[in-house]
N, C-alpha and C positions, 0 to 999 in steps of 0.2 A: 269546410267538406261537409257535406251533408249528413245526417244522423238517419241510419237506413231503415227504424224504427218512424221516424217522420212520412216518408215516401209514401203517397197518397197510395199505391201499391202495394207496398207493406200493410198498409192499414185497412186496406181492402181481403186480402190475404190469409191478415190475420181473423176476421169477421168471420171469412167460409168455414177456417179453421175452428173457431168455436163453436158455427154451425154442426160440425164434421162429429166436433171430440163428443158433441150433449145428444146426438146418434148414437155414437159407437158406447158411452155409457150409460145409454138405454138400455141396450144389446149387452150389458155385461162384459163391454169389448174395454180394457184401458190402452188408452193413446198414451205413450209415456212425449211429454215433450222434451225435442230437444235444449239443451243451456248454452249454446257458441254463445263465442263474445257476441254480444245484443245488438252489434250494429253492423252484420255481414249475415248473407244468405246463412240458412244451414245444410247442411249433405240429404238430407229427405226429411218432411214432414213428421212425419209419429211413424213409433215402432210401436205394436199392437200387440197384447193379449188378453186372450180370454180368461176367464179370473181362472178357470179351471187347470190354463196352464198347457191346451192341448193343442192350441194352433197362435199362432205366431203370424202376424201380416205386416207391411210397410203400407200403410195410409197415404197418398197424395193427394192433397186436394188444389185443383186447380180454379179459381173461383173467377168464372167468365160465363157467361151465358156461350149456345151454341151461335151458328152463323146466320143472319139471315137469309139469302140466299142457294146454302149446300145443305144436306140433311145429315152432320156433323157439327162433331167438335173438336177441337187438339191443344197440342202444345212446342213449347219450344222441339225439335228435334236432337237440340243437343242432349236435355234433360232425357227426351228419352236414350237415349245411347245409354246414359249416365244411369237411368234404373234397369235397362236390360245385363249391364257393365253387373251389378248390385245382384238382383237374380241371379244369372250366371255363375255367378262365382261362391256368393252364400246359398242358393237354394231359398230365396224367402219370397215369397208369392207378393209381388205390390197391386194395391186396390191402387185408382184413381179413382177422386168424388171430384165432380164438377159442380159446384154453385152457380146456377143459372139464376138471377136476381130476374130476368126478363117476365119466366114464366113458374117460381115462387115456386124452384125443386132442385134436389141434390140427387144429380143422378148419377150413374158408374156402373164399373167392373175391376173384377181381374185384368192387368195390363192384357195375360195372353189372352184372356178371349177379344178384345177389342183390336188386340192383331193381326187376329185370325181372317186370312184376306177373304175378301167378297165382293162383287160388281155387285152396285143397282143401277138403276137407269133410274136418272132422277132428269125433268122435262128435257125427256126424248137423250139423251145423256149419258153412257153408259161411265161409271165414276167407277175405281178399283180402289178400292183400300184396302190396307194402312193406304193416302195419298197423302203425298211428302210435293207443298210447293213453297217456297220464299222461307226453308228452315223453320219448318212449321210439320208434324205430322199431325194429319187429322184422322178418326176415327169415327165409323157411322154411328147416328145415334140409334137408328134398331141395334146396337150390340149394346146399349144402356138399358142397367136397371134402375127402377124410379128407386131411388133412397128414402126420402124424406122431405117432406114441404118446408118450404122456409118463412115463418110469418112476416105479413106484409109491411110489420114496423119495419124487422130486419132486412127487407127486402128492397125497401127504400132505402135504405141505410147503403146498401151496397150500391144499387143505381147513382146516388151523389156522389162513390166514392170512384164509376169508374173513369176511365180513362181512355177507353176502345175508340182506335181508331174505324173510319166506314167503310172499309171493305171486310173486316171481320162481324158486323153487325149480326146478333143470335135471333134467334126463333127457333122454337122446336119444330115445326111441323116445315120449317127447309125453306 
């Protein structure tokens, strides 16, 4: 049996979560870290609250670069459906943070903004977002807010942990 914490993808995800935690703490947001069985995935990455307790939201961290050939990035459709269930049932806002080691940046937005329909012309082709392909939902980079920069040393650590396949290779300019 593999130890979940020893998986390369888990190590990379943990590093991305550390980067976002550091950013949130700098903005006076407390990221509460779930402590489930240490050998399994958790239902969401962080429950966050402002120090004044007036703002509560869930932060989901996706430690992956955008795609090379399209002006977008995304994640598993199954996860999206789970986030939407939580958002709809409990009325808690979901923020998606993308930690992109290829451009040394963290960007993202509220899920409600990311899923706003938009058509983008890219290389003469009309792309309708949100876009679903092969059980992955993609969102346009146009909707992303620049959150913070990633230190070059940490970015290199992320690159060393990359397990990305060729089809999803990333670049912010598409």
